[in-house]
VEXMISE-357005 format. One line per field, with one value per atom (N, C-alpha, C): residue in three letters; chain; atom name; x negated, z, y. Coordinates in Angstrom, 1 decimal, padded with zeros to 4 digits, m for minus. Each point is the difference from the previous one (the first is absolute). Example, Ala and Ser with C-alpha at 12.3 -4.5 7.8 and 13.67 -1.06 7.14 Angstrom:
2
residuo <- ala/ala/ala/ser/ser/ser
cadena <- A/A/A/A/A/A
atomo <- N/CA/C/N/CA/C
xx <- m013.2/000.9/m000.9/000.4/m000.9/000.8
zz <- 007.8/000.0/000.0/m000.7/000.0/000.8
yy <- m005.7/001.2/001.2/001.1/001.1/001.1
! end
This chain:
168
residuo <- met/met/met/pro/pro/pro/ile/ile/ile/pro/pro/pro/gly/gly/gly/ile/ile/ile/ala/ala/ala/gln/gln/gln/pro/pro/pro/glu/glu/glu/ile/ile/ile/leu/leu/leu/pro/pro/pro/val/val/val/asp/asp/asp/glu/glu/glu/thr/thr/thr/leu/leu/leu/arg/arg/arg/leu/leu/leu/arg/arg/arg/arg/arg/arg/phe/phe/phe/asp/asp/asp/asp/asp/asp/his/his/his/tyr/tyr/tyr/asp/asp/asp/phe/phe/phe/ala/ala/ala/phe/phe/phe/ser/ser/ser/trp/trp/trp/tyr/tyr/tyr/gln/gln/gln/asp/asp/asp/gly/gly/gly/glu/glu/glu/thr/thr/thr/val/val/val/trp/trp/trp/leu/leu/leu/val/val/val/asp/asp/asp/gly/gly/gly/val/val/val/arg/arg/arg/thr/thr/thr/pro/pro/pro/tyr/tyr/tyr/thr/thr/thr/trp/trp/trp/glu/glu/glu/lys/lys/lys/leu/leu/leu/gly/gly/gly/arg/arg/arg/met/met/met/tyr/tyr/tyr/his/his/his/tyr/tyr/tyr/leu/leu/leu/glu/glu/glu/lys/lys/lys/gln/gln/gln/gly/gly/gly/glu/glu/glu/leu/leu/leu/tyr/tyr/tyr/phe/phe/phe/ile/ile/ile/glu/glu/glu/ala/ala/ala/leu/leu/leu/glu/glu/glu/asp/asp/asp/gly/gly/gly/ala/ala/ala/phe/phe/phe/arg/arg/arg/pro/pro/pro/ile/ile/ile/gly/gly/gly/asp/asp/asp/val/val/val/cys/cys/cys/phe/phe/phe/trp/trp/trp/gln/gln/gln/asn/asn/asn/asp/asp/asp/leu/leu/leu/pro/pro/pro/ile/ile/ile/val/val/val/ile/ile/ile/gly/gly/gly/asp/asp/asp/pro/pro/pro/ala/ala/ala/tyr/tyr/tyr/arg/arg/arg/gly/gly/gly/lys/lys/lys/gly/gly/gly/val/val/val/gly/gly/gly/arg/arg/arg/lys/lys/lys/val/val/val/ile/ile/ile/ser/ser/ser/ala/ala/ala/leu/leu/leu/ile/ile/ile/gln/gln/gln/arg/arg/arg/gly/gly/gly/arg/arg/arg/glu/glu/glu/leu/leu/leu/gly/gly/gly/tyr/tyr/tyr/asp/asp/asp/ala/ala/ala/leu/leu/leu/arg/arg/arg/val/val/val/gly/gly/gly/glu/glu/glu/ile/ile/ile/tyr/tyr/tyr/glu/glu/glu/tyr/tyr/tyr/asn/asn/asn/ala/ala/ala/ala/ala/ala/ser/ser/ser/arg/arg/arg/lys/lys/lys/cys/cys/cys/phe/phe/phe/glu/glu/glu/ser/ser/ser/leu/leu/leu/gly/gly/gly/phe/phe/phe/arg/arg/arg/ala/ala/ala/tyr/tyr/tyr/glu/glu/glu/lys/lys/lys/met/met/met/glu/glu/glu/asn/asn/asn/gly/gly/gly/ser/ser/ser/arg/arg/arg/tyr/tyr/tyr/val/val/val/leu/leu/leu/pro/pro/pro/leu/leu/leu/pro/pro/pro/val/val/val/pro/pro/pro/arg/arg/arg/cys/cys/cys
cadena <- A/A/A/A/A/A/A/A/A/A/A/A/A/A/A/A/A/A/A/A/A/A/A/A/A/A/A/A/A/A/A/A/A/A/A/A/A/A/A/A/A/A/A/A/A/A/A/A/A/A/A/A/A/A/A/A/A/A/A/A/A/A/A/A/A/A/A/A/A/A/A/A/A/A/A/A/A/A/A/A/A/A/A/A/A/A/A/A/A/A/A/A/A/A/A/A/A/A/A/A/A/A/A/A/A/A/A/A/A/A/A/A/A/A/A/A/A/A/A/A/A/A/A/A/A/A/A/A/A/A/A/A/A/A/A/A/A/A/A/A/A/A/A/A/A/A/A/A/A/A/A/A/A/A/A/A/A/A/A/A/A/A/A/A/A/A/A/A/A/A/A/A/A/A/A/A/A/A/A/A/A/A/A/A/A/A/A/A/A/A/A/A/A/A/A/A/A/A/A/A/A/A/A/A/A/A/A/A/A/A/A/A/A/A/A/A/A/A/A/A/A/A/A/A/A/A/A/A/A/A/A/A/A/A/A/A/A/A/A/A/A/A/A/A/A/A/A/A/A/A/A/A/A/A/A/A/A/A/A/A/A/A/A/A/A/A/A/A/A/A/A/A/A/A/A/A/A/A/A/A/A/A/A/A/A/A/A/A/A/A/A/A/A/A/A/A/A/A/A/A/A/A/A/A/A/A/A/A/A/A/A/A/A/A/A/A/A/A/A/A/A/A/A/A/A/A/A/A/A/A/A/A/A/A/A/A/A/A/A/A/A/A/A/A/A/A/A/A/A/A/A/A/A/A/A/A/A/A/A/A/A/A/A/A/A/A/A/A/A/A/A/A/A/A/A/A/A/A/A/A/A/A/A/A/A/A/A/A/A/A/A/A/A/A/A/A/A/A/A/A/A/A/A/A/A/A/A/A/A/A/A/A/A/A/A/A/A/A/A/A/A/A/A/A/A/A/A/A/A/A/A/A/A/A/A/A/A/A/A/A/A/A/A/A/A/A/A/A/A/A/A/A/A/A/A/A/A/A/A/A/A/A/A/A/A/A/A/A/A/A/A/A/A/A/A/A/A/A/A/A/A/A/A/A/A/A/A/A/A/A/A/A/A/A/A/A/A/A/A/A/A/A/A/A
atomo <- N/CA/C/N/CA/C/N/CA/C/N/CA/C/N/CA/C/N/CA/C/N/CA/C/N/CA/C/N/CA/C/N/CA/C/N/CA/C/N/CA/C/N/CA/C/N/CA/C/N/CA/C/N/CA/C/N/CA/C/N/CA/C/N/CA/C/N/CA/C/N/CA/C/N/CA/C/N/CA/C/N/CA/C/N/CA/C/N/CA/C/N/CA/C/N/CA/C/N/CA/C/N/CA/C/N/CA/C/N/CA/C/N/CA/C/N/CA/C/N/CA/C/N/CA/C/N/CA/C/N/CA/C/N/CA/C/N/CA/C/N/CA/C/N/CA/C/N/CA/C/N/CA/C/N/CA/C/N/CA/C/N/CA/C/N/CA/C/N/CA/C/N/CA/C/N/CA/C/N/CA/C/N/CA/C/N/CA/C/N/CA/C/N/CA/C/N/CA/C/N/CA/C/N/CA/C/N/CA/C/N/CA/C/N/CA/C/N/CA/C/N/CA/C/N/CA/C/N/CA/C/N/CA/C/N/CA/C/N/CA/C/N/CA/C/N/CA/C/N/CA/C/N/CA/C/N/CA/C/N/CA/C/N/CA/C/N/CA/C/N/CA/C/N/CA/C/N/CA/C/N/CA/C/N/CA/C/N/CA/C/N/CA/C/N/CA/C/N/CA/C/N/CA/C/N/CA/C/N/CA/C/N/CA/C/N/CA/C/N/CA/C/N/CA/C/N/CA/C/N/CA/C/N/CA/C/N/CA/C/N/CA/C/N/CA/C/N/CA/C/N/CA/C/N/CA/C/N/CA/C/N/CA/C/N/CA/C/N/CA/C/N/CA/C/N/CA/C/N/CA/C/N/CA/C/N/CA/C/N/CA/C/N/CA/C/N/CA/C/N/CA/C/N/CA/C/N/CA/C/N/CA/C/N/CA/C/N/CA/C/N/CA/C/N/CA/C/N/CA/C/N/CA/C/N/CA/C/N/CA/C/N/CA/C/N/CA/C/N/CA/C/N/CA/C/N/CA/C/N/CA/C/N/CA/C/N/CA/C/N/CA/C/N/CA/C/N/CA/C/N/CA/C/N/CA/C/N/CA/C/N/CA/C/N/CA/C/N/CA/C/N/CA/C/N/CA/C/N/CA/C/N/CA/C/N/CA/C/N/CA/C/N/CA/C/N/CA/C/N/CA/C/N/CA/C/N/CA/C/N/CA/C/N/CA/C/N/CA/C/N/CA/C/N/CA/C/N/CA/C/N/CA/C/N/CA/C/N/CA/C/N/CA/C/N/CA/C/N/CA/C/N/CA/C/N/CA/C
xx <- m094.2/m000.5/000.7/000.8/000.8/m000.8/m001.1/m000.8/m001.3/m000.2/m001.2/m001.3/m000.6/m001.3/000.0/001.2/000.2/000.7/m000.5/000.6/001.0/001.3/001.0/m000.1/m000.1/000.0/001.3/m000.1/001.1/000.8/m000.7/000.6/m000.8/000.8/m000.6/000.6/m000.8/000.5/000.4/001.1/000.5/m000.3/000.5/m000.3/000.2/000.0/000.1/001.4/001.0/001.3/000.6/m000.8/000.4/m001.1/000.3/m001.0/000.7/m000.8/000.5/m000.5/000.9/m000.3/000.2/m001.0/000.0/001.2/000.7/001.1/m000.3/000.8/m000.3/001.1/000.9/001.1/001.1/000.0/001.1/000.6/001.3/000.6/001.5/000.4/001.5/000.4/m000.8/000.3/000.3/m000.6/000.2/001.3/000.7/001.2/001.0/000.1/001.0/m000.3/m001.3/m000.4/000.6/000.0/000.5/001.4/000.8/001.4/000.6/m000.8/000.5/000.1/001.2/000.2/m000.8/m000.3/m000.8/m001.4/m000.5/m001.4/m000.2/000.9/m000.1/000.2/000.8/000.2/m001.3/m000.8/m001.2/m001.1/000.1/m001.0/000.2/001.3/000.3/001.0/000.6/001.0/001.3/000.3/001.3/000.3/001.2/000.4/000.3/m000.3/000.2/m001.0/000.5/m001.0/m000.7/m001.2/m000.8/000.5/m000.2/000.2/m001.3/000.0/m001.2/m001.0/000.6/m000.8/m000.7/000.8/m000.6/m001.1/000.3/m001.1/m001.2/000.1/m001.2/m000.7/000.8/m000.7/m000.7/000.6/m000.7/m001.3/000.0/m001.2/m001.1/000.4/m001.0/m000.5/000.8/m000.5/m001.0/000.4/m000.9/m001.3/000.0/m001.3/m000.9/000.5/m000.9/m000.5/000.6/m000.4/m001.1/000.0/m000.9/000.0/m000.3/m000.1/001.4/000.7/001.4/m000.1/000.6/m000.1/001.4/000.2/001.1/m000.5/000.8/m000.3/000.5/m000.8/000.4/m000.2/000.9/000.0/m000.2/m000.7/m000.2/001.2/000.7/001.1/m000.1/000.0/m000.1/m001.2/m001.1/m001.2/m000.2/000.9/m000.1/000.3/m000.7/000.3/001.2/000.9/001.1/000.2/000.4/000.2/001.1/m000.3/001.0/000.1/m000.8/000.0/m001.0/m000.2/m001.0/m000.6/m001.2/m000.7/m000.9/m000.2/m000.9/m001.0/m001.3/m001.1/m000.7/000.1/m000.9/m000.1/m001.0/m000.4/001.1/000.9/001.0/001.4/000.2/001.2/m000.1/000.9/000.0/001.4/000.8/001.3/000.1/000.8/000.1/001.4/000.4/001.3/m000.1/000.6/000.2/001.4/m000.1/001.3/000.8/m000.6/000.7/000.4/001.3/000.4/m000.5/m000.2/m000.5/m001.4/m000.7/m001.4/000.0/001.1/000.0/000.0/m000.7/m000.1/m000.9/m000.8/m000.9/m001.5/m000.3/m001.4/m000.7/000.8/m000.7/m000.5/000.8/m000.4/m001.2/m000.1/m001.1/m001.3/000.1/m001.1/m000.5/000.9/m000.3/m000.7/000.6/m000.6/m001.3/m000.2/m001.3/m001.1/000.4/m000.9/m000.4/001.0/m000.2/m000.9/000.2/m000.9/m001.4/m000.2/m001.4/m000.5/000.8/m000.4/m000.4/000.8/m000.3/m001.4/m000.3/m001.3/m001.1/000.2/m001.0/m000.2/001.0/m000.2/m000.5/m000.2/m000.6/000.9/001.3/001.0/m000.1/000.2/m000.1/001.4/001.0/001.4/000.9/001.1/001.1/001.3/000.8/001.2/001.3/001.1/001.3/000.8/000.5/000.7/001.2/000.8/001.2/000.6/000.2/000.8/001.3/001.2/001.2/000.2/000.6/000.2/000.8/001.0/000.9/m000.7/m001.2/m000.6/m001.0/000.7/m000.7/m001.1/000.4/m001.0/m001.3/000.2/m001.2/m000.8/000.6/m000.7/m000.8/000.7/m000.6/m001.2/000.1/m001.1/m001.2/000.2/m001.2/m000.5/000.8/m000.5/m000.8/000.5/m000.7/m001.5/m000.2/m001.3/m000.9/000.6/m000.8/000.4/001.0/000.4/000.8/m000.2/000.7/000.7/001.2/000.7/m000.8/m000.1/m000.8/000.8/001.1/000.8/001.4/000.9/001.4/000.5/000.8/000.7/001.5/000.7/001.5/000.6/m000.4/000.7/m000.9/m001.3/m000.9/m001.3/m001.0/m001.4/m001.0/m001.1/m001.2/m000.9/m000.7/m000.9/m001.4/m001.0/m001.4/m000.7/m001.0/m000.8/m001.5/m000.7/m001.4/m000.8/m000.9/m000.9/m001.4/m000.4/m001.4/m001.1/m001.0/m001.2/m000.7/m000.3/m000.7/m001.4/m000.4/m001.4/m000.9/m001.3/m001.0/m000.7
zz <- 093.7/000.0/001.2/m000.4/001.0/001.2/m000.3/001.0/000.0/001.1/000.0/m000.5/m001.0/m000.4/m001.0/m000.3/m000.8/m001.3/m001.2/m001.2/m000.3/m000.3/m000.3/m001.5/m000.3/m001.4/m000.8/m001.2/m000.9/m000.1/m000.3/m000.1/000.9/000.7/000.9/m000.5/m000.8/m000.5/001.1/m000.2/001.0/m000.6/m001.2/m000.8/m001.5/m000.9/m001.4/m000.4/000.8/m000.3/001.0/001.0/001.0/000.3/000.2/000.4/000.8/000.7/000.8/m000.8/m000.2/m000.7/001.0/000.1/000.9/m000.2/001.1/000.0/m000.8/m000.9/m000.8/000.1/000.9/000.3/m001.1/m000.8/m001.0/000.5/000.5/000.7/m000.4/m001.1/m000.3/m000.2/m000.5/m000.1/001.3/001.1/001.3/000.7/m000.5/000.7/000.1/m001.0/000.0/001.1/000.3/001.0/001.3/000.3/001.3/000.0/m001.0/m000.1/000.5/000.0/000.3/001.5/000.5/001.5/000.7/m000.7/000.6/000.1/m001.0/000.1/001.1/000.1/001.0/001.4/000.1/001.3/000.4/m000.9/000.4/000.3/m000.7/000.3/001.2/000.2/001.0/001.1/m000.2/000.9/m000.1/m001.0/m000.3/m001.5/m000.4/m001.4/m000.8/000.5/m000.7/m001.1/m001.2/m001.1/000.1/m000.5/000.0/m000.9/000.3/m000.9/m000.7/m001.1/m000.6/001.0/000.8/001.0/001.0/000.5/000.9/m000.6/m001.3/m000.7/m000.1/m000.4/m000.1/001.3/001.1/001.3/000.4/m000.3/000.4/m000.7/m001.4/m000.7/000.4/000.2/000.4/001.4/000.9/001.3/m000.2/m000.7/m000.2/m000.6/m001.0/m000.7/000.9/001.1/000.9/001.1/000.1/001.0/m000.5/m001.3/m000.5/m001.5/m000.6/m001.4/m000.5/m000.7/m000.4/m001.5/m000.2/m001.3/m000.5/m001.3/m000.6/m000.4/000.4/m000.4/m001.5/m000.9/m001.4/m000.4/m000.8/m000.6/m001.5/m000.5/m001.5/m000.6/m000.9/m000.8/m001.4/m000.9/m001.4/m000.4/000.6/m000.3/000.6/000.9/000.7/001.4/000.9/001.4/000.3/000.9/000.4/001.5/000.6/001.5/000.5/001.0/000.6/001.5/000.6/001.5/000.4/001.3/000.5/001.3/000.3/001.2/000.4/001.3/000.5/000.9/m000.2/000.7/000.9/001.3/001.0/001.1/000.8/001.0/001.0/000.3/001.0/m000.5/m001.4/m000.5/m001.5/m000.4/m001.4/m000.5/000.0/m000.5/m001.5/m000.3/m001.4/m000.3/m001.2/m000.5/m001.4/m000.2/m001.4/m000.4/m000.8/m000.3/m001.1/m000.9/m001.0/000.5/000.2/000.6/m000.8/m001.2/m000.9/000.5/000.7/000.5/001.4/000.7/001.4/000.2/001.0/000.3/m001.0/m000.7/m001.0/000.4/001.2/000.5/m000.4/m000.5/m000.4/001.2/001.1/001.2/000.6/000.0/000.6/m000.8/m001.3/m000.9/000.3/000.1/000.2/001.3/001.1/001.3/000.1/m000.7/m000.1/m000.6/m001.1/m000.6/000.9/000.8/001.0/001.2/000.4/001.0/m000.5/m001.2/m000.6/000.0/m000.3/000.0/001.4/001.0/001.4/000.4/m000.5/000.3/m000.7/m001.2/m000.8/000.7/000.6/000.7/001.4/000.4/001.4/001.1/m000.2/001.0/000.9/001.3/001.0/000.1/m000.5/000.1/m000.9/m000.4/m000.6/000.8/000.1/000.8/m000.9/000.5/m000.6/001.1/m000.3/001.0/000.7/m000.9/000.5/m001.1/000.3/m000.9/000.7/m000.5/000.6/000.2/001.1/000.3/m001.1/m000.6/m001.0/m001.4/m000.1/m001.3/m000.1/m000.1/000.0/m001.1/m001.2/m001.1/000.3/000.5/000.3/001.1/001.1/001.1/m000.6/m000.8/m000.6/m000.8/m000.8/m000.9/000.8/001.0/000.8/000.8/000.7/000.8/m000.8/m001.3/m000.8/m000.4/000.2/m000.3/001.3/001.1/001.3/000.9/m000.3/000.9/001.1/001.2/001.2/000.7/000.5/000.8/001.3/000.4/001.2/000.9/m000.5/000.9/m000.5/001.0/m000.3/m000.1/m001.0/m000.2/000.2/m000.1/000.2/m001.0/m001.3/m001.0/m000.6/000.4/m000.6/000.8/m000.7/000.6/m000.9/000.7/m000.7/m000.2/m001.1/m000.4/m000.2/000.2/m000.2/m000.7/m000.8/m000.6/000.3/000.9/000.2/m001.2/m000.3/m001.2/000.6/000.3/000.6/m000.9/000.6/m000.8/m000.4/m001.3/m000.5/000.6/000.3/000.6/m001.2/000.3/m001.1/000.1
yy <- 159.9/m001.4/m000.7/m001.1/m000.7/m000.6/m000.7/m000.6/000.9/000.8/000.9/m000.7/000.6/m000.4/m001.2/m000.5/m001.2/000.4/m000.3/000.2/m001.1/000.4/m000.9/m000.4/m001.3/m000.4/000.4/000.3/000.2/m001.3/m001.1/m001.3/m000.9/m000.8/m001.1/m001.3/m000.8/m001.3/m000.9/m000.7/m001.1/m001.3/m000.2/m001.2/000.4/m001.0/000.3/000.6/m000.2/000.5/001.1/000.3/001.0/001.0/001.2/001.0/001.1/000.7/001.2/001.2/000.9/001.3/001.1/000.9/001.1/000.9/000.4/000.9/001.3/000.4/001.2/001.0/m000.1/000.9/m000.1/m001.0/m000.3/m001.3/000.1/m001.1/m000.1/000.6/m000.1/m001.4/m000.9/m001.4/m000.7/000.5/m000.7/000.4/001.0/000.4/m001.1/m000.8/m001.1/m001.0/m000.2/m001.0/000.4/001.3/000.5/000.4/m000.4/000.1/m001.3/m001.1/m001.3/m000.2/m000.2/m000.1/m001.1/m001.1/m001.1/000.5/000.6/000.5/001.0/001.0/001.0/m000.6/m001.0/m000.7/m000.6/m000.7/m000.6/001.0/001.2/001.0/000.8/000.5/001.0/m000.5/m001.2/m000.5/000.7/000.7/000.6/m000.4/000.2/m000.3/001.3/001.2/001.2/000.2/000.1/000.3/001.3/000.0/001.2/001.1/001.2/001.1/000.3/000.8/000.4/000.6/000.9/000.7/m001.0/m000.9/m001.0/m000.8/m000.5/m000.8/000.9/001.2/000.9/000.2/000.2/000.2/m001.3/m001.2/m001.2/m000.2/000.2/m000.2/001.1/001.2/001.0/m000.2/m000.6/m000.3/m001.2/m001.0/m001.2/000.3/000.9/000.3/000.8/000.6/000.7/m001.0/m001.2/m000.9/m001.0/m000.3/m001.0/000.0/m001.1/m000.2/m000.5/000.8/m000.3/m000.5/m001.2/m000.6/m000.4/m000.1/m000.7/m001.4/m001.0/m001.3/m000.2/m000.4/m000.2/m001.4/m000.5/m001.4/000.1/m000.9/000.0/m000.7/000.7/m000.5/000.4/m001.0/000.3/000.9/m000.3/000.7/001.3/000.5/001.3/m000.2/000.8/000.0/000.9/m000.4/000.8/m000.1/001.1/000.0/m000.9/m000.7/m000.9/000.2/000.9/000.2/001.0/000.2/000.9/m000.5/000.5/m000.5/001.2/000.1/001.0/m000.7/000.2/m000.6/001.0/m000.3/000.7/m001.0/000.3/m001.0/m000.3/000.9/m000.2/m000.3/m000.2/m000.4/m000.5/m000.8/m000.5/m000.1/001.1/m000.1/m000.4/m001.0/m000.5/m000.3/000.4/m000.3/m000.6/m001.1/m000.6/000.6/001.0/000.7/m000.7/m000.7/m000.7/m001.4/m000.3/m001.2/m001.3/000.2/m001.2/m000.5/000.8/m000.3/m000.4/000.0/m000.4/m001.5/m000.5/m001.4/m000.8/000.7/m000.6/000.1/000.5/000.1/001.3/000.9/001.3/000.7/000.1/000.7/m000.7/m001.3/m000.7/000.3/000.1/000.3/001.4/000.9/001.5/000.1/m000.5/000.1/m000.7/m001.1/m000.6/000.9/000.7/000.9/001.2/000.4/001.1/m000.5/m001.2/m000.6/000.1/m000.4/000.0/001.4/001.0/001.4/000.4/m000.4/000.3/m000.5/m001.3/m000.6/000.8/000.4/000.8/001.3/000.6/001.3/m000.1/m001.3/m000.2/000.1/m000.1/000.0/m001.2/000.2/m001.1/m000.7/000.6/m000.6/000.9/m000.7/000.7/m000.2/001.0/m000.1/000.4/m000.6/000.4/000.6/001.2/000.8/m000.7/m000.7/m000.8/m000.7/m001.3/m000.8/m000.4/000.4/m000.3/m001.5/m000.4/m001.4/m000.7/000.7/m000.6/000.0/000.6/m000.1/m001.2/m001.1/m001.3/m000.1/000.5/m000.1/000.7/001.2/000.8/m000.6/m000.5/m000.6/m001.3/m000.8/m001.2/000.4/001.0/000.5/000.4/000.9/000.4/m001.1/m000.8/m001.1/m001.0/m000.2/m001.0/000.5/001.3/000.5/000.2/m000.4/000.0/001.1/000.9/001.0/m000.6/000.5/m000.5/001.2/m000.3/001.0/000.2/001.3/000.3/001.0/000.6/000.9/m000.1/m000.2/000.0/001.4/000.3/001.3/m000.2/001.1/000.0/m001.0/000.1/m000.8/m001.1/m000.1/m001.0/m000.1/m000.1/m000.1/000.7/000.4/000.5/m001.2/000.1/m001.1/000.5/m001.0/000.4/m001.2/000.3/m001.0/000.4/m000.7/000.3/m000.3/000.9/m000.2/m000.2/m001.2/m000.2/000.5/000.5/000.4/m001.3/m000.1/m001.2/m000.1/m001.2/m000.2/m000.1/000.4/m000.1/m001.3
! end
């Protein structure tokens, strides 16, 4: 169980055309995402494409940290994977792997759904481990949802979003 004592949903709806599907250890379709130098640069700060082994290690590491999902978009009546995201209180790594979906608000919708999940779980805050300074799109996405930089890192900043407890 990725988050102790919490059942991860098989499907987490985002909107009528987007959903998050629980990681099922089948990820051959994702390999091409991590062959793209620009994608890898935004994720890791290097342009070296992933090997099959590195992709597997990454996914297996993430599934032990939190709730790992594939982002799926509805196309021609069926959902297909377009990216991945991992949800846990101390990080929210997200990749829109299919370039056709970048810059269209998908990341913002996905992170919004995960903020709601954090509220439902009673979290007092959500954090992002680091967003690289040169990853302007990611910084803009998280900042537009209320995340604020709180600690400078070597290549970027850590971000936090307080989740105040609602008053009765």
